[in-house]
N, C-alpha and C positions, 0 to 999 in steps of 0.2 A: 621723325614722330612715326612715320607708317612702318619704319622698320623695327621701332621699338615695340611697336603693337603687335606687329607680327612675332616678334620673339616671344612676346609675354603669351601671346595666343598659343604657341607651339609649347611653350614650357607648361601652361594648364593644361593642355591635350594630354601632354607626355606624362603629367603628374596624375592625371584622372585615369589613364592607360595603366600605368602603374599600380595604382589603387585597386581598380578594378581586378588586376590580375590577382591581387593578394586577397581581395573579397570574393571573388567567386573561381574556382577553378572545375575541371572537367576532366574525363579521361577513361581509357578501357581499365579493366581488372579480370584477372583469370585465378582460377585456384583450384585445389585438391580438397574434396570432402569426404569425411567418414560419416556416412549415413545410417540411421539406426530408428528403431520405433521404441517408446517408451508408453506405459500404461497399462491397466488391466489386462493380464492375458494376451499382451502385447507380443508379436513377433520379435523375437530377441536377439537376431542376429544381424550385425552391420556389415556394410562394404564399402568399398573406395568408389567415389565417383568424382564429378568435375561440376565446376561453374565458369561462366563467361559473361561479361557484360558491361556496362558503362555505370560511373558514378558520378553525381554531380555534389559538388560542395561549396556552402555560403559561410562564409565566417562573419558572423556578428562583431566580435572584436578578439583580441589575442585569445582568449580561453574558451570560448564558445562558439560552435557552429553546427549546422545541420547539414546533413549528408544523405540524400535520397541516392537509391541504386536502381537499376532495371537490369535484372540476371536471369539466364537461362541456366538452371540447375538441374543436374541428373540425381535423384534420390531414391530413396526405397531401402529394403531389408532382407535377411534372409530367416528361413526356419525351418527345421526338420519335421519329416511328416511321414505320412503312408498314402500309398493309392491302391487301389483294386490291380491285382496281378494274378492270372491263371500260371504263371511260372512260380508261384511261391507256395510252399507246404502250406502257409498261413491263410492264404489267399491276399495277402496284401505284400505291398513293397518297400522298401525304406527309400526315402526321395529328399531331395532338398527343394525348397521352394523359395525361387530368387523373385523378387517384388521389384519392378522397374516403374519408376514415374519421374515424369519430367514437369518441371515448374517452370512458369514465368514469376519470380518472384521480386517483388517489391519492397525491401527493408526502408525504412526512414530512421537514419541513426543520428541521436543528438550526441555531440561528440564534445567532449570537455578536455583541454589541453593541459596534463599537469606541468610538461614542459613544451618548449617550440617543437620538439621531435617527436613526443609520445602523447597520444589521446586515449581516454576511455570512451568507449564508444556503447551506448544502449538506446534500444528503441523497437517499435514493433514492426512487422513484417505481415505483407500480404501476398498469399501465392495463389496462381491460378494454374490448375492442373491441364497440361495440354496433351499428356500421353500417359498410357497405364498398360502394363501387360506383365505376367505373371509367367515364369518359366519352370518348369519341374524335371529334374535330372536325378537318376537313381543314383544308390548309395551300394558299395559293397558289391555283391553279386548282382545287383541290377542296374548297372551304368550303362545299359542298353536303352534303358527308360528315358526319352526326350518328348516331353509334351508342352503345351500350352494351356494356361488355364485362364479363361475369362471371367476377370473380377472387375468391380466398380470402383474407383475411387472417387472421394468427393470432390467437387468443383472447386471448392475454394478452402484454403488453409490460412489459420492467421497462427501467429507465433511472436516471440519475444527474442531479441538477440542482445547479447553482452561480448565485448570483446576489447582489443586494443589496437591501435595502428601506431606504427613507427615510421617516422620519415627519414629513410636512407639518407636521400638527398632531397632538396626543396621540390624534385619532380618524381622521386622513386619512392614507393613505401611499401611496407609489408603490413597484412592484417592477421590476425587471430581472434576467431569468433565462434560462438557457440549459439546457436539458434533451437530453441525450444517450441513446438508446436502447441498449441493451446487447443485444438479441435480435432476431432477423430478423423485420420486419414482416409479410412473406410467406414460404411456401415456394417457389411458382411462379406465373408469368403463364400463362395459356394463349396468349397471342400474344407473350411474349419467348422466343426461341430458345435462351438459354443460360442456365446457373445464374448466380444473383447473391445479395447478401447486404445487401438494403436494411434499413437500419436508422432508425427516427424521430430528427428532429433538429427542435428547437423553440426558437426565439427569441422571447420574450416579454416585453411591456411592460404592467403593469396597475396598476390603482387598488383600493384599499379602503377600507372603513370600520369602525370598531372600536366595538362595544357593550359 
């Protein structure tokens, strides 16, 4: 009787562990991003960046789950402009402004599984700015120009993400997602003479592993 009770307990524990593994998973993810700005008078150029972090997924049933993430993401954009120059006949030199922003992003995605291998993902994202720098490089005859401009990014960024997750195996998946910022990334630039509403945009492809 004792052996039967022990066997039953082991079976219950094993079943519970299996269910827990199916219900809750987590792991690392890493990806490549194409980041840019959008909005009124926004800085129009994009650039390749990267992201890396952790995800957590809780399955309510076979169709729905919720998946919060904590991700470090390099973002930003580019824009053509001019700076004052003594070596130019007009007094100005053509340059490219490249904006570098680092965020700790926390997206919370609601996932709907169309099939066991494919889900549609949608949800809000909170971003905390942890670094910001703008570099200036000359173009054409002004390639010797290299400067750093002090600008201030807003501390908090809100956005919405929409994408797909495809499970290659039960452990490995790939994701495609676009996150559109809903709040301004900046209040102003010291070198930008007009008002604007540059908001973050981020198209990303990532791969992850489930534990």
